[in-house]
Every structure is written in structure tokens, then in C-alpha cells.
N, C-alpha and C positions, 0 to 999 in steps of 0.2 A: 287421418288414419294413422294408427301407431305402426311402428316397424313390425311388431309381431302380427298385427292384422294384415299388413301388406304381404308378409310371407305366406299367410294362410290363403289370401285371396289371389295372389299372383299379380297384383297391381304394380304400377310403376310411377309414383308421383315424382315430379321434378319441380321443386319450389323456386322461389325468387320472384322479384318484380319483373313485369313484362319489359323486355328491351325496347328501346326507341326504334331500332331497326326491326322491321317485321318481314320474316321470311316464312313461307309455307310451301309445301310441295305435294304433288300427287304423282305416284304413291308417296305417302308421308315420310318425313325424315324421322330418324330415331337417333338420339333423343330429340324431343321437340326443340326447335331452334332457340338458342340463347347466344347472344353476341359474345359471351365469354367462352363458349365451347366451339372448338375449331373442327372437330371430326364427327361425321354423321354417316349413317347407312340408310339405304332404302331398298325395298323389295321391288326392283324394277326390271327383273330379268326379262319380262315379256312386254313391258310397256315403257315408252319414253318418260323421262322425268319432266314434269311441268313445274317449273320453279316460279313462284309468284313473289315479287319483290316490292316492298313499300319502303323507299329510302327517305329518311327525314331530310329537311332542307339543309343544303350545304354538303350533301354526300352523293356519291355516285357508286353504282355497282356494275361490275363487268362479269358476265357469266361465261364460263368456258372459253376464255380468251377473246370474247367478243368486245364490242365497243362499250365503254362505260356509259351508263345512263342514270339519270336521276328520276325522282318521282316513282310512280307506280307502273310496273310492266310485268309481263310474263315471258319466260324463255323456255324453250323445249330442248332437251338434250337426250339423245338416244344412247343407251348403254347396254352392255352385256354383263353377266355376272362377273364380279371381281374388278371391273373397270371403274374408273373414277373421273369426276370432273371437279373443277374448282370455281369458286366465285370470289371476287375480291371487292371489298367495300372500302372506299377512300373518303376520308374526311377532308374536303377542300378548304376548310376553314383554317387548317394548319399550314404553316410554311413548309415547303418541300413535302407536300402531302403524299406524293406518289412513293416517297421513300420512308416517310416517318409516320404518316397518318393513315395507313392502310392495313387491313387485316384480310388474310386469305382463309377461306373455309373450304373444307374437303368433303365431298359426298361420294360414297362408294356404293356400288350396286351389289346386293347380296345374291348369291346363287339361289335358284328356286328351291333347292333341297337343303339350304342352310337351316339348322334347327331353330324353331321358334324360341324366343327368349324375352325376358323382361328384366329390368334393373331398378334398383332403389339406391339413391345417393343422398346423403344428408350430412353435409359438413366435410371437413378435410379428412382425407385418408392418408395413412402412412404408406400403404402400398401404391406404386405408380402404375403397375401393369399386372394383370392376372392371366396366367397361361392355363388353359383348360382343354379338356378333351370330352365334350358332351356326347359321348358315343355309347355309353351303357344305358340300359333301360329296364324298368320293371315290366314293361309291356313289349309289344312286337316291334316297336320303332327301333331303327338303327341309324347311326350317323357316322360318316367317315371323316369328320373335320377336327383338326387342331385349330385353336383360335387364341388370340391375345386380345383381351378386353381392357379398356381404360376405365377409370373410376366414374366416368359419366355414363357408362353402360354401353359404349360403342365398341364393336369389334374392329380393331385397327388392322389386324393381320389374320389371315386364315389360310389353310391349305388342306386340300382333299388328299387323303392317304388311306386307301383301303388295306385290309378289310375293316378293322376297328382299331384306330390308334388309341393308345392309353398312356398315361404317365408322361406327358410332354414336359420337358424341362428346358429352361434357358441356360446355355453354357457361357462361361466367362468371355469367350470370343464373340458372343452375339449369335452363334448358331443355336439351333434347337435340336433336341434329341428326343425320340419317343419309341416306344415298343408297339407291337401289334398284337392284339388279342385274337385268337388264343395261341398263335404259334410262337410268340416271343421274339420274333426278329426285331432287332433294335437298330435304328439308323439315325444318323446326324444329317441335318439339312441346313443350308444357308437360307437367309431370308428371301432370296430370289427363287427358292424352291429346288435348287440344285442339290443332288445327293453328294455329301462330302465324304462319308465313310459309313460302313456298317460295323457293328460290334458283335463279335461271335464268341463262342466258348468251345474249347476243344472236345468236350464230352457231350455235346448235344445242344439244341437250341435253348437260349436262356428263358427262364420263367418271366413272363411279362409283368409280374407283380413288382419287380424292383430292378433298378439300374442305378448305380452310384459311381459317378466319375470323380476321381481324386485329383488334387492339384498337379500331381506329377504325371498324370495321364493314365495311371492304373485305374481299373474299374472293378466293381463288385457286381456279381450276378449270382443267380442260383440255377442249377440244372437238375433235372430229375433222373434218378437211377431207379429202375424197377427191382424190387426185392420180394422174395418169398419169405414170409415171416409167420410167426404164431400170432393169430388175431384174437385169442381168447381174452386178453385184457379189454378188448372192445366189444365183448359179448358177441363174438363172431366165431366161425369155425376155426379149428386149430391151425390150419394152413390157408394162407391167402396171399394175394399180391398187393403191394403198396408202392406208391411213388415216394421215394426218399429224396428230399431236397438236399443237394450238396452245394454248400456255399463256396464260391470261388472268387479269389482275387486274381485278376489277369493283368499282365503287362500291356502297354499300348499296342504291341504287335499281336495280342491275343493269346500269348503263351501263358501257361499256368504258373503263378507265383505262390499261391497258398490255397488250400481247400479244407473244408470241414464237413464231415459226413453227419448229418442230423441223426439218422437212425442209430449210429454207433454211439451217440452220446445222450439221446433222449429216448427212454423206453416208452412203449405204448401204454404203460400204466399211467403216464401223465396226460393222456388224452382225456379231456373233460367229458363227463357223461353226456352233456348236451350234444357233443360232436361224434358220438360213437357211430352213428349212421354213416358219417363221412369216412370214418376209419374203416368200416366194413366195405365201403365203396372204393377204398384204395387211397384215400387222402387223409391220413391221420395227423398231419402236421400243418399244412397250409401256411408255409412261410410267406410273409408279406412285406417285410422291411428290414433294412440293415442300417446301422448307424456306426460308422467308424469313429473311434475315440480320438477327437482332436481337441480335447479340453485342456485346460491349464494344469490339470493334475491327473494322476492315474485313477481311473475308476476302480482298479483292483485294490489299491492301497489307500487312496485318498490323500497321498502325499507325493512329493517328489516330482519327477519329470512326467510329461504326458505318457499315458499308457499305450500299450500296443493291443488294445482290446477292440472287439466289435460287439455291438449290442444287437440282438436278433429278436424279432417278434414272430410268434407263431399263433395264428388265430385259434387253432383247435386245441391248444394247450391253455388258452386264456392267459398266456404268460410271456414274459420277456426274459432273455438270458444274456448275461455278459460272459463273453468267451475270450480267454487269453490266447492270442494267435500263436505265440511261441510254443506253448504246451498243448493247446487244444482243449485245455481244462475249462469247465464251466466255473466261473468265479462266484457268481451269485444268480439268483432267480427272483424275479418280481412277479407275483401273481400266480394263479394256477394252484395245483395241488402241492402240499408240503412234501418235499423229498428229503429223507433223512441224511443222505450222503452229500447234500449241497448246503450252501449258505442261502437260506430263504429269507429275503429281506422282510422285516416287519414293517408294515405300512402304518405310518402315524398320521393323525389328523384327517383321515379320509373315511367318511361314513360308508363309502362303497365297499371297504374292506372290513367293516365292523358290522357284520350281519347282512351286508348288501350283495354278497356273492363275488366281489372282486371284479376284475375285468370281464367283459363279455364280448369276445371276438375282436379284440383291439387291433388297430392298424397304425402304421406311420410313426414308429418310434424314431425320435431324433434326439441328438445331443447338442446342447448349446455350448458356447465357448466358456461359460462359467461352470461347466460340469453338471448343470441340471438337465433333466431328461423330460421331454414332452411326448405325449401319446394321444392319439385319437381313440377314445374308448367308445366302441359302438354300443355297449350296454345291451347286447342281444340277450333276451330273456332275463333281464335284470329289472328291479323295481325303480327305474330312473330313466332319464332321457340320455341320449348320446351326449358326450362331453369332450372337451379338450382339457387335458390336465398337464400340470408340470410338477415334477418332484425334485427335491434335493436328495442326492444319494450319499449315504454315509457308509462306505464299505467296512470301515473298521468297527462301526457300531451296528452293523448288520441291519440297517434300517433305511427306509425311504419316506420322506416327509412331504405331504401334499402342500404345495406352495400356492397353486392357483387351480381353479376349476371354472370353465366357461361353457355355457350352452348357447347354441344359436337359437334365436327366437323362432317359435313355430314349428320346430323340428322335434318330433316325438319318437321316431324310430330310425335306425340305420342298420339294415340287415348285414351289410358288408361294404367294403371299400371305405374311403374317407381319408381326410388328412387334417392336420392341425399345425399351424406355423405361428410361432411366437416371434414378433418383430422387435427390433432393437428399441423402438420407442414405446413399447408396451402394448401395442395392438395385437390382436389375434386374427388370423385368417383361417376360417374353418371351411372345408369342403365336405359337406355331409354325404355319407354314403347312400346306399340303396334305400330310398324313401320317397313316398309320394310328395313330400314337402321339401326335398333336398334342395339346398342352395349353396353357393359359394358366398360366404358372408365375412365381412370384416367388422370386428367389434373393438371399440376403444374403451379403455378402463373407466373413464368418467362419463362418457357420452353414449355408451351402448352401441347399437347397430349404426354404422356409418355408410355401409355399402352392402348390397346383396345382388346376386345374379342368379336367376332361376331359369331353367329350360323347360319347354313344353314337351308334350308327347311322352311324359314320364322319363325323359332322359336326364342323366346326371353325369358328372365328371368323376373319374376314378380318384384323382387328386387335383389340387390346385397348386401351381408353382408360381412364385412371385419373382419378378425381375428386379434385381437390386438397382437402386438409383444410379443413373449414369451409364448403365450397360446398353440399353436400347433406346434410341431417340424416336420420336414420332416420325421424323423425316426418314430415318432408316427403314422403319416399318412401311411407310408409304412407298418408298423406293422399291422395296422388295415386292410389294403387291403390284406396283406398276410394271416391274420386270416380268412377273408371272402373267399379268393381264394387260399387255400394252394396247393402246388405242391406235 
């Protein structure tokens, strides 16, 4: 079955030759046992795990701390959701086998309400861990879980956090931070589940669409101010109420360092016709992401020292804006309607901007260290599929050149949400937004799809965050889970 066919069918093939050691379980292990894979889950919240072992000659297996045995046998282990047991296989043909020739495997029980999922893995992945929040749905299903999956498709860590956690991110110290939908409360937790701190804003609860922590401890959020404005540019009555996203940079103690009022800088004439209904409903902007400029050169000038810009994405403008923090001035605009008083970047080499309508409700604008810009283009009501794109920005030449475009196999629509991450080695990780075929997918430049994770019950993850190599070890994730779910 091809990768695209798998995405459409929701199947989960795991290739490779059959291992010499044979392990099976009831309820079954996920993924299926492979001697090279050390971590598994099983849906055993209401049933003991019955592990069947067939050890090749010269090996012994010890289950859950029991006596090591050879040959064929069955062991039963009773678990509750979140708890784990281990079994160790020792090769007695090696000298000092207990220390050098043994492998320990981990089996953890999924809670009964953990969302259904399937995974596809084909070849080496550049990402080592995927942080997801499969909590949003096109249907009635809801889920309260944050989870960290490995490239074999096993969730190594999870935590229940109501009502609906979104946008979970791994922090440099190994903690995790996430927001809650719809109230925007944002909290940091350690791997053992302890609350480390909450992140607030002085002018109201943060918008759950975005939280960006900076290396110095400052953080960016958006808060909403209600305004009475003239709605006639949105084909609405002359007076109406809107929610105006105010972008804020806050110090580690939560005090205000910088703010930027969207409505004071972006008039309602820039709301794309597709989104006029949302404008009449009070949501003319729908801010969804911010990218502080940490590149090697200024996005404002293209030369000299790093700039002091922030790049902002607004879904209902189908546009991205570069803002100079010092002056509050919009330096350039990418996508959306042409605005005479601004520098509107001409998009080169991108058919989507040559009669294709431009962005369609884009999300997740990010800046890479080389100054290029990535976007997840949902392509809402556009004659194309959702895509991840990367542009080279030439501020002096008033242009943006398409450098890359990637589509996840099998995904034809993404009404909202989504993310696109370009990795240092060239792979892309795409978390497709609201779609019946949404998946978290990693694509390699020369090999295509190498990993995909898909959730049942029409659930999908708002974004996918990737844990940099060396930040979180499997042992740390196991220890965190064991602390939350001791036996």
C-alpha cells in the first residue's frame, strides 16, 4: 500500500523481517512487536495484559520483575491506565549477558478514553518526538489529552488536562506548556505532571491560538479588546462590535513590555470577502501566529544586524504582516488585498499568487535562522490542496520568492488550524488542520512520506511541535509517566 493510500484508508503498516524473538499480547501491543522497538502501548484499562513469549534457544525473558524463563510461556500483568510494566530479554550466549546482552521493553496501558490513532513509519525520520494535542474535532468527539509520540507510532507520554488543551510545546528545560481552548489559560507543567507556572496577561486572558516564549523568558500572546466600529467594509451595519487582537510582549513576571493594537493599524477594508461573515460576527482579524525576527539579518532592510520585527498572521486577511516593534509601523505585507500605503511584497515563482487567489486562511507563520519564512497555507476556497511553503524575503526588492512547496499525501482540505515545520536536515513536519483526512506527517525531500500519525473520531491536533534532539530522553518520559501513574 502506498503512503497516500494509507492516509486515505487509515491503515498502519509496519514493515521489516519477522524478529527471532516472538512476543504477542492480549489486548494487543501497539505497534506490533519488533525486537528493535522498545516502547509499546496497549488498551488494557479494563483487562489484564496476557503476554505470550516465544524465546529462541539461548535466551530468557523476565516479565514484570519475575523469574527469567526460556522457551514458550504466558504471563499475566494487571494494569490501570497510565501504568506500565517491563520485560527483559537476555541473550545467554554472550559473556556477562545480564549486563551486556539484555534488552528491556516497556508496555504502558492507555486510558480507556485516550483517542484512537494509527501510525505509518517508513525509514529514518529526522524528528525524534512529536508533541500533539488531538483535542479538536470536525464531529462531536472531544479529547482532553496532550501526548508525545515517537516515530514508531507509540505515545511515550501523555497527560489529561481539561477542558481542551491546544498548542502544546516542549520548552528548553524539558517542561511542556499548553493553552486551553477556548479560555486561553496557558500553563507550564513538568513531565511528572506538576504545575510549574501559569502565563497571564495584564489585560485579559490570552488568546489560545498562540504563545511564544523567548530565550530571555519574555513571551508573546494576544489579548482581545472589544471595540465599536463601522462595519460597512464587511457588508454589515454601520455600527457593530468586534474583538480586536492586541499583540503583547510580556516580561517573565507578566508585566507589559510592548503591545500593538491590530485595529489601529489594519482597517476592515483588508478583510477578505470570503471572511465577511466572520467580520459581521465580530471576528474580522482572527490572529493565529507570531514569529519574532531572530534571523541573521533585518527583515526590514535585508542588511545589517538582526531586526526588531515581529511577523504576524491573520487568517481573515489572508495575509502576513511584518511589524517594526520600535515604531509600530507595518514594514511589509505578504498576501491579501493590495494596500496603497504599504509595501506589498510581490510573490515570485508561486502559481498560487498568479491567478490562484493567494493564501487561503493561512496559519503558523515562522521565521528560520536564514531569514526565510514558512507558512501553512490552508488554501480555503482555493483551487489547490493545503500546503507548506517557504519563501525568501527581499525587503529591498519588495518581493517574496517561493523556495519550497510541500503537500501531505491524501489531504485535500484543511478548513482551519495546522502547522508546518521545516527541519534543519530538510524534512518537513506538517500537521494538517480541520479535515477528515488530517494527519501529522513527516516528509523527506528524496523519500516522500516517512511518518504519519492519524487520529480517529474526526480528531486532529491544532499544531504539532517537535522536540529537538537531546532535549527529552525516553527514560525521562517514562519516569514522568511513572511518577503520575505509580504502581
